GUFI-616145 format. One line per 10 residues: number of its first residue (from 1); their letters; for each residue x, y, z of C-alpha. Coordinates in nm, 2 decimals. Example, Ala and Ser with C-alpha at 12.3 -4.5 7.8 and 13.67 -1.06 7.14 Angstrom:
BEGIN
1> AS> 1.23,-0.45,0.78  1.37,-0.11,0.71
***
This chain:
BEGIN
1> MADEYLLVIR> -17.17,-4.56,-19.40  -17.11,-4.91,-19.51  -16.95,-5.15,-19.25  -16.72,-5.40,-19.41  -16.61,-5.72,-19.25  -16.47,-6.06,-19.35  -16.63,-6.40,-19.35  -16.43,-6.72,-19.42  -16.61,-7.05,-19.47  -16.43,-7.38,-19.47
11> DENLVIVGSG> -16.65,-7.69,-19.44  -16.85,-7.66,-19.12  -16.63,-7.38,-18.99  -16.70,-7.01,-19.02  -16.48,-6.73,-18.91  -16.61,-6.37,-18.88  -16.36,-6.08,-18.84  -16.45,-5.71,-18.82  -16.58,-5.45,-18.59  -16.76,-5.56,-18.28
21> MAVDAHLRRM> -17.09,-5.42,-18.39  -17.07,-5.60,-18.73  -16.96,-5.93,-18.58  -17.24,-5.93,-18.32  -17.51,-5.83,-18.58  -17.41,-6.11,-18.81  -17.41,-6.36,-18.53  -17.76,-6.24,-18.43  -17.88,-6.29,-18.78  -17.74,-6.65,-18.79
31> RDVSGGVGGD> -17.90,-6.74,-18.45  -18.23,-6.63,-18.58  -18.22,-6.92,-18.81  -18.33,-7.22,-18.60  -18.06,-7.48,-18.57  -17.81,-7.29,-18.78  -17.54,-7.23,-18.52  -17.36,-7.50,-18.33  -17.08,-7.38,-18.10  -16.90,-7.05,-18.12
41> AALTADHIGR> -16.61,-6.89,-17.95  -16.41,-6.57,-17.95  -16.09,-6.55,-18.15  -15.76,-6.47,-17.98  -15.56,-6.17,-18.10  -15.31,-6.41,-18.26  -15.58,-6.57,-18.46  -15.73,-6.24,-18.57  -15.39,-6.12,-18.68  -15.32,-6.43,-18.88
51> VIAAVPDNLR> -15.66,-6.40,-19.06  -15.62,-6.03,-19.14  -15.26,-6.09,-19.26  -15.39,-6.34,-19.52  -15.63,-6.09,-19.69  -15.55,-5.83,-19.95  -15.44,-5.48,-19.82  -15.73,-5.31,-19.99  -15.98,-5.47,-19.75  -16.10,-5.19,-19.52
61> MVQHARGRWV> -16.05,-5.34,-19.17  -16.12,-5.15,-18.85  -15.81,-5.10,-18.64  -15.94,-5.29,-18.34  -16.10,-5.59,-18.50  -16.30,-5.86,-18.32  -16.35,-6.22,-18.43  -16.57,-6.52,-18.37  -16.54,-6.88,-18.48  -16.87,-7.07,-18.55
71> TMSEAGREAL> -16.94,-7.43,-18.63  -17.24,-7.53,-18.85  -17.40,-7.87,-18.89  -17.47,-7.98,-19.25  -17.85,-7.92,-19.20  -17.78,-7.59,-19.02  -17.55,-7.47,-19.30  -17.83,-7.53,-19.55  -18.07,-7.35,-19.34  -17.84,-7.05,-19.31
81> RSAGAVPSAD> -17.78,-7.05,-19.68  -18.15,-7.06,-19.75  -18.21,-6.77,-19.51  -17.93,-6.57,-19.67  -17.73,-6.56,-19.35  -17.41,-6.71,-19.51  -17.28,-6.73,-19.86  -17.36,-7.04,-20.07  -17.01,-7.16,-20.11  -16.68,-7.20,-19.93
91> GPFVCTTEAT> -16.42,-6.93,-19.94  -16.33,-6.59,-19.81  -16.60,-6.32,-19.85  -16.61,-5.95,-19.79  -16.95,-5.87,-19.63  -17.07,-5.51,-19.67  -17.36,-5.39,-19.46  -17.55,-5.10,-19.61  -17.84,-4.90,-19.48  -18.05,-5.09,-19.73
101> GQTWQTRTLV> -17.94,-5.43,-19.62  -17.66,-5.68,-19.66  -17.47,-5.78,-19.98  -17.20,-6.04,-20.04  -16.89,-5.97,-20.24  -16.63,-6.24,-20.33  -16.27,-6.14,-20.29  -16.02,-6.32,-20.52  -15.70,-6.40,-20.33  -15.37,-6.52,-20.47
111> NADATRLDAA> -15.27,-6.88,-20.38  -15.03,-6.79,-20.10  -15.30,-6.59,-19.93  -15.56,-6.86,-19.97  -15.33,-7.12,-19.82  -15.25,-6.91,-19.52  -15.61,-6.82,-19.47  -15.71,-7.19,-19.48  -15.43,-7.27,-19.24  -15.54,-6.99,-19.00
121> VLDIALSNVL> -15.91,-7.11,-19.00  -15.80,-7.47,-18.95  -15.58,-7.37,-18.66  -15.87,-7.18,-18.51  -16.09,-7.49,-18.53  -15.82,-7.71,-18.38  -15.77,-7.47,-18.09  -16.14,-7.48,-18.00  -16.16,-7.85,-18.03  -15.86,-7.88,-17.79
131> KQVDRTAEVI> -16.00,-7.64,-17.53  -16.12,-7.91,-17.29  -15.84,-8.16,-17.35  -15.61,-8.05,-17.07  -15.88,-8.07,-16.81  -15.99,-8.41,-16.93  -15.62,-8.52,-16.92  -15.60,-8.44,-16.56  -15.91,-8.64,-16.48  -15.79,-8.95,-16.67
141> RPKATALLHA> -15.42,-8.92,-16.58  -15.42,-9.19,-16.30  -15.59,-9.45,-16.53  -15.44,-9.36,-16.87  -15.16,-9.62,-16.88  -15.37,-9.90,-16.75  -15.65,-9.83,-17.00  -15.40,-9.81,-17.29  -15.27,-10.15,-17.19  -15.62,-10.29,-17.16
151> VQATEAGDVI> -15.71,-10.19,-17.52  -15.36,-10.29,-17.64  -15.28,-9.94,-17.76  -14.95,-9.90,-17.58  -14.80,-9.73,-17.89  -14.95,-9.41,-17.76  -14.69,-9.42,-17.49  -14.71,-9.16,-17.22  -14.99,-8.97,-17.39  -15.04,-8.73,-17.10
161> GRLARLRQAV> -14.67,-8.64,-17.12  -14.69,-8.60,-17.50  -14.99,-8.37,-17.46  -14.81,-8.14,-17.21  -14.49,-8.11,-17.42  -14.69,-8.03,-17.74  -14.91,-7.78,-17.56  -14.61,-7.59,-17.44  -14.45,-7.60,-17.78  -14.77,-7.46,-17.95
171> TEAPSGQRST> -14.79,-7.18,-17.69  -14.43,-7.08,-17.75  -14.41,-7.13,-18.13  -14.47,-6.82,-18.35  -14.65,-6.89,-18.68  -14.44,-6.93,-18.99  -14.11,-6.97,-18.80  -13.97,-7.32,-18.74  -13.92,-7.40,-18.37  -13.57,-7.50,-18.28
181> SWDNLDSLGE> -13.72,-7.80,-18.10  -13.95,-7.91,-18.39  -13.72,-8.19,-18.50  -13.74,-8.34,-18.15  -14.12,-8.29,-18.13  -14.20,-8.43,-18.47  -14.18,-8.78,-18.34  -14.45,-8.72,-18.08  -14.71,-8.78,-18.34  -14.61,-9.14,-18.41
191> GLQSALVKLR> -14.84,-9.42,-18.30  -15.13,-9.19,-18.21  -15.34,-9.28,-18.51  -15.30,-9.65,-18.45  -15.39,-9.60,-18.08  -15.70,-9.41,-18.18  -15.82,-9.69,-18.41  -15.78,-9.95,-18.13  -15.94,-9.73,-17.87  -16.25,-9.65,-18.09
201> RHIQQMIDQI> -16.28,-10.02,-18.17  -16.28,-10.11,-17.80  -16.55,-9.84,-17.72  -16.76,-9.96,-18.01  -16.74,-10.32,-17.88  -16.87,-10.19,-17.54  -17.15,-10.01,-17.71  -17.24,-10.31,-17.92  -17.31,-10.50,-17.61  -17.63,-10.29,-17.56
211> DPETSLSDRI> -17.90,-10.48,-17.74  -18.24,-10.31,-17.72  -18.41,-10.62,-17.85  -18.32,-10.83,-17.55  -18.52,-10.87,-17.22  -18.51,-10.59,-16.96  -18.31,-10.81,-16.73  -18.04,-10.85,-17.00  -18.05,-10.48,-17.07  -18.00,-10.39,-16.70
221> QQVNALVEDD> -17.68,-10.60,-16.70  -17.56,-10.45,-17.03  -17.61,-10.09,-16.91  -17.47,-10.16,-16.56  -17.16,-10.30,-16.73  -17.10,-9.96,-16.90  -17.12,-9.76,-16.58  -16.94,-10.00,-16.36  -16.61,-9.85,-16.24  -16.67,-9.56,-16.49
231> RLADCLRLLT> -16.57,-9.79,-16.78  -16.74,-9.60,-17.06  -16.66,-9.26,-16.92  -16.29,-9.34,-16.87  -16.26,-9.48,-17.23  -16.43,-9.18,-17.38  -16.21,-8.94,-17.18  -15.90,-9.13,-17.29  -16.02,-9.11,-17.65  -16.06,-8.73,-17.61
241> VVEGTALLWH> -15.70,-8.70,-17.48  -15.54,-8.92,-17.75  -15.74,-8.73,-18.02  -15.64,-8.40,-17.86  -15.27,-8.50,-17.86  -15.28,-8.60,-18.23  -15.46,-8.28,-18.33  -15.23,-8.07,-18.12  -14.94,-8.22,-18.31  -15.10,-8.11,-18.64
251> SLALRNATTV> -15.15,-7.76,-18.50  -14.78,-7.74,-18.41  -14.70,-7.87,-18.76  -14.91,-7.58,-18.91  -14.72,-7.33,-18.70  -14.38,-7.47,-18.80  -14.44,-7.46,-19.18  -14.21,-7.21,-19.34  -14.29,-7.25,-19.71  -14.61,-7.25,-19.90
261> GELEESTTAA> -14.55,-7.62,-19.99  -14.50,-7.72,-19.63  -14.81,-7.52,-19.53  -15.03,-7.68,-19.80  -14.91,-8.03,-19.69  -14.97,-7.96,-19.32  -15.31,-7.80,-19.38  -15.42,-8.10,-19.59  -15.30,-8.35,-19.32  -15.45,-8.15,-19.03
271> GAALEDCTTA> -15.78,-8.10,-19.21  -15.81,-8.47,-19.29  -15.72,-8.56,-18.93  -15.98,-8.32,-18.79  -16.25,-8.45,-19.03  -16.17,-8.81,-18.95  -16.20,-8.75,-18.58  -16.52,-8.55,-18.62  -16.68,-8.81,-18.84  -16.57,-9.11,-18.63
281> DRELWTDACD> -16.67,-8.94,-18.30  -17.01,-8.84,-18.44  -17.09,-9.20,-18.56  -16.97,-9.35,-18.23  -17.17,-9.10,-18.02  -17.48,-9.13,-18.23  -17.48,-9.51,-18.22  -17.43,-9.51,-17.85  -17.71,-9.25,-17.79  -17.95,-9.45,-18.01
291> RVDAAGHVDP> -17.87,-9.78,-17.84  -17.90,-9.65,-17.49  -18.22,-9.46,-17.57  -18.38,-9.77,-17.72  -18.25,-10.00,-17.44  -18.39,-9.76,-17.18  -18.75,-9.83,-17.27  -18.95,-9.98,-16.98  -19.28,-10.14,-17.02  -19.54,-10.10,-16.74
301> LDRLRVRNIE> -19.53,-10.48,-16.68  -19.16,-10.46,-16.62  -19.24,-10.33,-16.27  -19.35,-10.68,-16.20  -19.07,-10.86,-16.38  -18.77,-10.70,-16.22  -18.69,-10.55,-15.88  -18.44,-10.29,-15.97  -18.62,-10.05,-16.21  -18.51,-9.75,-16.02
311> TFRRSVSEVH> -18.14,-9.86,-16.02  -18.18,-9.91,-16.40  -18.32,-9.56,-16.44  -18.02,-9.42,-16.25  -17.77,-9.62,-16.46  -17.93,-9.51,-16.79  -17.92,-9.15,-16.67  -17.55,-9.19,-16.58  -17.48,-9.31,-16.93  -17.67,-9.01,-17.07
321> TVLEEFGAQR> -17.44,-8.78,-16.86  -17.13,-8.96,-16.99  -17.24,-8.93,-17.35  -17.34,-8.56,-17.30  -17.00,-8.48,-17.16  -16.83,-8.64,-17.46  -17.07,-8.48,-17.71  -17.03,-8.13,-17.55  -16.66,-8.12,-17.64  -16.75,-8.19,-18.00
331> NLRRVQWSAP> -17.06,-7.97,-18.03  -17.28,-8.28,-18.05  -17.61,-8.24,-17.87  -17.90,-8.48,-17.81  -18.22,-8.28,-17.84  -18.41,-8.51,-17.60  -18.34,-8.83,-17.42  -18.60,-9.10,-17.39  -18.54,-9.17,-17.02  -18.69,-9.50,-16.88
341> EDHSLGDTAH> -19.05,-9.43,-16.81  -19.15,-9.40,-16.45  -19.47,-9.60,-16.48  -19.71,-9.58,-16.18  -19.87,-9.88,-16.02  -20.19,-9.76,-16.20  -20.01,-9.80,-16.54  -19.90,-10.14,-16.44  -20.24,-10.25,-16.32  -20.40,-10.14,-16.65
351> AVGDKLTGVL> -20.13,-10.33,-16.84  -20.18,-10.63,-16.63  -20.56,-10.61,-16.70  -20.50,-10.58,-17.07  -20.26,-10.88,-17.08  -20.46,-11.10,-16.86  -20.79,-11.02,-17.03  -20.66,-11.18,-17.35  -20.52,-11.48,-17.17  -20.84,-11.53,-16.97
361> NEGLTQGRRG> -21.06,-11.50,-17.28  -20.86,-11.76,-17.47  -20.88,-11.99,-17.17  -21.25,-11.95,-17.14  -21.31,-12.05,-17.51  -21.13,-12.38,-17.45  -21.38,-12.50,-17.18  -21.29,-12.67,-16.86  -20.92,-12.74,-16.95  -20.89,-12.38,-17.06
371> IRDVAGRARR> -21.00,-12.25,-16.72  -20.75,-12.48,-16.55  -20.47,-12.34,-16.77  -20.55,-11.97,-16.73  -20.35,-11.90,-16.42  -20.03,-12.06,-16.54  -20.06,-11.91,-16.89  -20.13,-11.57,-16.75  -19.83,-11.59,-16.52  -19.61,-11.66,-16.82
381> ALRGGPEDPG> -19.76,-11.38,-17.01  -19.69,-11.13,-16.73  -19.33,-11.26,-16.69  -19.27,-11.22,-17.06  -19.20,-11.59,-17.09  -19.29,-11.83,-17.37  -19.64,-11.97,-17.39  -19.50,-12.32,-17.39  -19.23,-12.35,-17.13  -19.07,-12.64,-17.30
391> SHTVSSSDDD> -18.85,-12.89,-17.12  -18.75,-12.84,-16.76  -18.40,-12.70,-16.81  -18.20,-12.44,-16.62  -18.26,-12.19,-16.90  -18.64,-12.20,-16.86  -18.83,-11.96,-16.64  -18.78,-11.97,-16.26  -19.11,-12.16,-16.22  -19.26,-12.47,-16.37
401> EVEDLRLPGA> -19.61,-12.55,-16.45  -19.83,-12.60,-16.15  -20.16,-12.70,-16.31  -20.09,-13.06,-16.23  -20.14,-12.97,-15.86  -20.50,-12.88,-15.93  -20.76,-13.13,-15.79  -21.01,-13.24,-16.06  -21.34,-13.05,-16.00  -21.17,-12.80,-15.77
411> ELTPRSELAL> -21.09,-12.52,-16.01  -21.20,-12.16,-16.02  -21.50,-12.11,-16.26  -21.56,-11.78,-16.43  -21.84,-11.71,-16.17  -21.62,-11.80,-15.87  -21.33,-11.60,-16.02  -21.55,-11.29,-16.02  -21.67,-11.35,-15.67  -21.31,-11.41,-15.55
421> QLLQIQMMEY> -21.18,-11.09,-15.70  -21.46,-10.88,-15.54  -21.41,-11.05,-15.20  -21.04,-10.99,-15.22  -21.10,-10.62,-15.27  -21.35,-10.62,-14.99  -21.09,-10.77,-14.75  -20.83,-10.52,-14.86  -21.07,-10.23,-14.82  -21.17,-10.35,-14.47
431> DRAHDPAAEV> -20.80,-10.37,-14.37  -20.73,-10.02,-14.50  -21.04,-9.87,-14.33  -20.96,-10.03,-13.99  -20.58,-9.99,-13.99  -20.49,-9.76,-13.69  -20.16,-9.66,-13.86  -20.26,-9.35,-14.06  -19.93,-9.33,-14.24  -19.99,-9.65,-14.44
441> KADKESQILN> -20.35,-9.58,-14.54  -20.25,-9.39,-14.85  -20.02,-9.67,-14.97  -20.29,-9.93,-14.91  -20.55,-9.71,-15.09  -20.32,-9.69,-15.39  -20.29,-10.06,-15.42  -20.66,-10.11,-15.37  -20.74,-9.86,-15.65  -20.50,-10.04,-15.88
451> ATDATIGQYR> -20.66,-10.38,-15.80  -21.01,-10.23,-15.85  -20.92,-10.07,-16.19  -20.76,-10.40,-16.31  -21.07,-10.60,-16.21  -21.31,-10.35,-16.37  -21.10,-10.33,-16.69  -21.09,-10.71,-16.71  -21.47,-10.73,-16.73  -21.53,-10.41,-16.92
461> ETEPAIVGEV> -21.30,-10.47,-17.22  -21.38,-10.83,-17.30  -21.68,-11.05,-17.37  -21.72,-11.22,-17.03  -21.82,-11.59,-17.00  -22.08,-11.50,-16.75  -22.38,-11.26,-16.74  -22.59,-11.12,-16.46  -22.66,-10.82,-16.24  -22.34,-10.84,-16.05
471> LTRVQDVYTA> -22.12,-10.83,-16.37  -22.33,-10.54,-16.51  -22.28,-10.34,-16.19  -21.91,-10.42,-16.19  -21.88,-10.28,-16.54  -22.08,-9.97,-16.44  -21.84,-9.89,-16.15  -21.60,-9.76,-16.42  -21.80,-9.44,-16.44  -21.77,-9.37,-16.07
481> PAILRASKIA> -21.50,-9.14,-15.93  -21.18,-9.33,-15.87  -21.19,-9.27,-15.49  -21.53,-9.44,-15.47  -21.47,-9.74,-15.70  -21.31,-9.97,-15.43  -21.60,-9.92,-15.19  -21.86,-9.98,-15.46  -21.68,-10.30,-15.57  -21.66,-10.42,-15.21
491> ELAPLAAADL> -22.04,-10.36,-15.18  -22.09,-10.60,-15.47  -21.88,-10.88,-15.32  -22.16,-11.04,-15.11  -22.39,-11.05,-15.41  -22.13,-11.22,-15.62  -22.05,-11.47,-15.34  -22.42,-11.55,-15.30  -22.42,-11.66,-15.67  -22.20,-11.96,-15.58
501> HKRSEAIVVL> -22.45,-12.23,-15.51  -22.21,-12.53,-15.49  -22.01,-12.59,-15.18  -21.72,-12.71,-15.39  -21.70,-12.36,-15.56  -21.71,-12.19,-15.23  -21.44,-12.40,-15.08  -21.20,-12.32,-15.37  -21.27,-11.95,-15.32  -21.22,-11.98,-14.94
511> AELMTFEPWS> -20.88,-12.15,-14.99  -20.78,-11.86,-15.22  -20.89,-11.61,-14.95  -20.73,-11.80,-14.67  -20.39,-11.78,-14.84  -20.44,-11.42,-14.97  -20.14,-11.19,-14.91  -20.19,-10.88,-15.12  -19.97,-10.61,-14.96  -19.63,-10.52,-15.11
521> EGLSWARGNR> -19.31,-10.48,-14.91  -19.35,-10.24,-14.62  -19.72,-10.31,-14.57  -19.90,-10.59,-14.39  -20.24,-10.68,-14.25  -20.32,-10.47,-13.94  -20.35,-10.69,-13.63  -20.68,-10.89,-13.64  -20.80,-10.73,-13.96  -20.72,-11.03,-14.18
531> ETALQIASES> -20.92,-11.27,-13.95  -21.22,-11.04,-13.93  -21.22,-10.96,-14.30  -21.20,-11.34,-14.38  -21.49,-11.40,-14.14  -21.70,-11.14,-14.32  -21.61,-11.28,-14.66  -21.69,-11.64,-14.56  -22.04,-11.53,-14.43  -22.11,-11.42,-14.79
541> LTSLHSGDLD> -22.03,-11.77,-14.92  -22.37,-11.90,-14.82  -22.31,-12.25,-14.96  -22.03,-12.32,-14.71  -22.10,-12.54,-14.41  -22.11,-12.38,-14.07  -21.77,-12.52,-13.96  -21.59,-12.48,-14.29  -21.40,-12.16,-14.20  -21.29,-12.30,-13.87
551> TMTREFDAIR> -21.18,-12.63,-14.02  -20.98,-12.46,-14.30  -20.83,-12.21,-14.05  -20.70,-12.49,-13.83  -20.55,-12.67,-14.13  -20.38,-12.35,-14.26  -20.25,-12.27,-13.91  -20.10,-12.62,-13.90  -19.93,-12.57,-14.23  -19.79,-12.23,-14.13
561> SSLRRRSINW> -19.66,-12.38,-13.80  -19.49,-12.66,-13.99  -19.33,-12.41,-14.23  -19.21,-12.19,-13.94  -19.03,-12.49,-13.80  -18.86,-12.52,-14.13  -18.76,-12.15,-14.12  -19.02,-12.04,-14.39  -19.23,-11.74,-14.33  -19.57,-11.78,-14.51
571> GQLAVGALFG> -19.62,-11.40,-14.55  -19.29,-11.35,-14.73  -19.35,-11.66,-14.94  -19.70,-11.58,-15.06  -19.71,-11.20,-15.11  -19.81,-11.11,-15.47  -19.90,-11.47,-15.57  -20.10,-11.50,-15.89  -20.33,-11.78,-15.80  -20.58,-11.56,-15.61
581> GVFGLAVAGA> -20.75,-11.49,-15.94  -20.58,-11.25,-16.18  -20.49,-10.97,-15.96  -20.25,-11.10,-15.71  -19.98,-10.96,-15.93  -20.18,-10.65,-16.02  -20.17,-10.52,-15.66  -19.81,-10.63,-15.59  -19.56,-10.35,-15.64  -19.23,-10.36,-15.80
591> GQIRSSTNVA> -19.00,-10.61,-15.63  -19.27,-10.86,-15.54  -19.23,-11.09,-15.83  -18.95,-11.27,-15.65  -19.20,-11.40,-15.40  -19.45,-11.49,-15.66  -19.19,-11.72,-15.82  -19.28,-11.97,-15.55  -19.62,-12.03,-15.71  -19.58,-12.40,-15.71
601> AIQAVKVDLI> -19.53,-12.40,-15.33  -19.83,-12.17,-15.28  -20.05,-12.37,-15.50  -19.95,-12.69,-15.32  -20.08,-12.53,-14.99  -20.41,-12.44,-15.15  -20.45,-12.79,-15.29  -20.38,-12.93,-14.95  -20.64,-12.71,-14.79  -20.90,-12.80,-15.05
611> AKMVAADAED> -20.82,-13.17,-15.03  -20.86,-13.17,-14.65  -21.20,-13.01,-14.69  -21.31,-13.25,-14.97  -21.17,-13.56,-14.80  -21.36,-13.49,-14.48  -21.69,-13.55,-14.66  -21.58,-13.78,-14.94  -21.64,-14.16,-14.94  -21.31,-14.20,-15.13
621> SDEVQRRVVE> -21.11,-13.97,-14.89  -20.80,-14.20,-14.91  -20.81,-14.17,-15.29  -20.82,-13.79,-15.26  -20.52,-13.79,-15.02  -20.34,-14.04,-15.25  -20.37,-13.80,-15.54  -20.23,-13.52,-15.33  -19.93,-13.73,-15.22  -19.86,-13.85,-15.57
631> AMQERINTVV> -19.88,-13.50,-15.71  -19.65,-13.36,-15.44  -19.39,-13.63,-15.48  -19.39,-13.60,-15.86  -19.34,-13.22,-15.82  -19.06,-13.28,-15.56  -18.88,-13.51,-15.80  -18.91,-13.26,-16.08  -18.78,-12.97,-15.88  -18.49,-13.17,-15.72
641> NQQGALVNRI> -18.38,-13.27,-16.07  -18.38,-12.91,-16.17  -18.17,-12.83,-15.87  -17.90,-13.07,-15.99  -17.89,-12.88,-16.33  -17.87,-12.55,-16.14  -17.58,-12.67,-15.92  -17.39,-12.79,-16.23  -17.45,-12.47,-16.41  -17.34,-12.26,-16.11
651> NDLKSQRDSE> -17.02,-12.47,-16.07  -16.94,-12.43,-16.44  -16.98,-12.05,-16.42  -16.77,-12.04,-16.11  -16.49,-12.23,-16.28  -16.51,-12.00,-16.58  -16.50,-11.70,-16.35  -16.20,-11.82,-16.15  -16.01,-11.89,-16.47  -16.03,-11.53,-16.59
661> ARRNVDLEQQ> -15.76,-11.29,-16.49  -16.00,-10.99,-16.46  -16.31,-10.97,-16.26  -16.61,-11.06,-16.48  -16.92,-10.88,-16.35  -17.15,-11.06,-16.59  -17.05,-11.40,-16.46  -17.09,-11.29,-16.10  -17.44,-11.16,-16.17  -17.54,-11.48,-16.35
671> IAMLNDRLDR> -17.40,-11.68,-16.05  -17.59,-11.47,-15.80  -17.91,-11.50,-16.01  -17.88,-11.88,-16.03  -17.80,-11.91,-15.65  -18.12,-11.71,-15.58  -18.32,-11.95,-15.80  -18.16,-12.24,-15.62  -18.26,-12.10,-15.28  -18.61,-12.05,-15.40
681> SRTTVTVLEV> -18.62,-12.40,-15.55  -18.51,-12.55,-15.21  -18.79,-12.35,-15.04  -19.04,-12.49,-15.29  -18.92,-12.85,-15.21  -18.96,-12.79,-14.84  -19.32,-12.66,-14.88  -19.40,-12.96,-15.10  -19.26,-13.20,-14.85  -19.46,-13.04,-14.57
691> VRDRAPIGAG> -19.78,-13.08,-14.77  -19.69,-13.44,-14.87  -19.61,-13.54,-14.51  -19.95,-13.41,-14.39  -20.13,-13.69,-14.57  -20.22,-13.99,-14.36  -19.95,-14.26,-14.35  -20.00,-14.50,-14.64  -20.21,-14.26,-14.84  -19.95,-14.27,-15.11
701> DE> -19.88,-14.64,-15.11  -19.98,-14.86,-15.40
***
């Protein structure tokens, strides 16, 4: 026997009324079409009665009909049409299911019936859109008035109160009979449309502040601004309530229409209002999702550039949750979010190797000056800064160029660079193997493997400026199991060190090793391990004089002692510094870049150590010391001038902040960042002064 049931299609809305078996079977067929069905909900007895009342009497309806309301996206509707799961046009249809299959029959209705049917379907759609509004209203109630004032949408008045009065009136009003209170309730719709426009504009302005093309630091501030004090969430909730109140007013207008003309007018107005809200919300939501998705991209090198990657990940996830909550009430769903990538230190190390490889090669092709520039240029590449730092202004990077602090003839050569990197890994591996604290061995091993892979990658993937057995064996370590690579690299360190036949080369490497602080926060050299590892490394530097290690150790201890008296801890200052070759940054974990921004101070200490060793044997020792004093004083003057610019900028921002009525989080973050830079700048000056003052009196005199 044929089973007959009714389908009504109006835009993206579809209503099915018939026997429970027929309704369920049709829904199953629709769901079999991927992406064809959005949201769906059961119809109330009132809605079923209104639909059935609008169809001709000769439609065979079961006595106890059931009904479902379904939403379809534009693409989903086309898919359903192609699959034969829904008719190809809008309108009311009688669907007959036979044993041989399913056929569609169009039922012609008189105008009055068609109008009532449209009104019934529209009221069903409005009812389902409004399902979550009351709960959202309770959440936003304490903040609603203040938010409306903030967006200058006070014409909405007591929107929570309006919503409650309209909800009660809709519940009590029978369809097609004018409520005695309608004349009083009619005015409750005034001002809502204007408030919606202002509220959407305010939310769009918040979303527009997310610029995926800016730096990660800027994006962190932008995303944090959205989640601070639930700003975005509260505005979207208020938008939901104001929209709900406006649509509820239209629903009440449908129920209070008593003539065909009034019903047509109310249906047209309600349909337009619902479509406007749906379209505007979809555009707003899609733009927000796309911007946040793009802004959430994290590059492996970003672990080195910012400290709060994990906080950023949580903030982005929080924005995702807010947008999903808003979208769920409108049947808007994001198939997949592109959450900020959780790059491992290994990913970062490989990225560092790739970036530094290009910089190193370019430096090598430019000869002696190119080698001198490699470290500074590599640092800027990792930080994402410009190749040419430009003038020394407060808007430049936190650090200035430090190449001027290099002593002529005391630079790392490609051969000494390779030896240095292998000796550094050897020192780290010694510390890990002889650390009595078992709980830190795994963390140290992870950093050593990252450093090892970065070193191997640097020499495997480029055309090195040196050749020889050691380099070939370094490149071959790539094929060894990861767990064995560090030990194999460490075994090659003495061979690479023995290739340094000039004492000047060995002294530069020794100064790098003397100041080497590889471990990230939470890790440190085990007691005595640094000294022993340094002793082993120096024995491989066969061109050193017998007392060189002791001499440089005394000088370095004197510097550290002077810094401690000035309340500066060398270990905190130097961790993760770049100038130990190219992998000081590669082994430093997220959060260590802050220390490496003191590279000018760190390099000054290395220059001082090298100068002391050179001056001891040089006939022109006074000239060497004079160069150091002049370089330090010039650097001090430059940094002090920058401090003045920083102080002026901080004071300007504070004045701007204090003049604003509301708290400006962006300004406070800028002030905090500049204060941090100022503190580090002062630390740099202190270190430079310590180095300058270690020169013999008169060394800097003309």
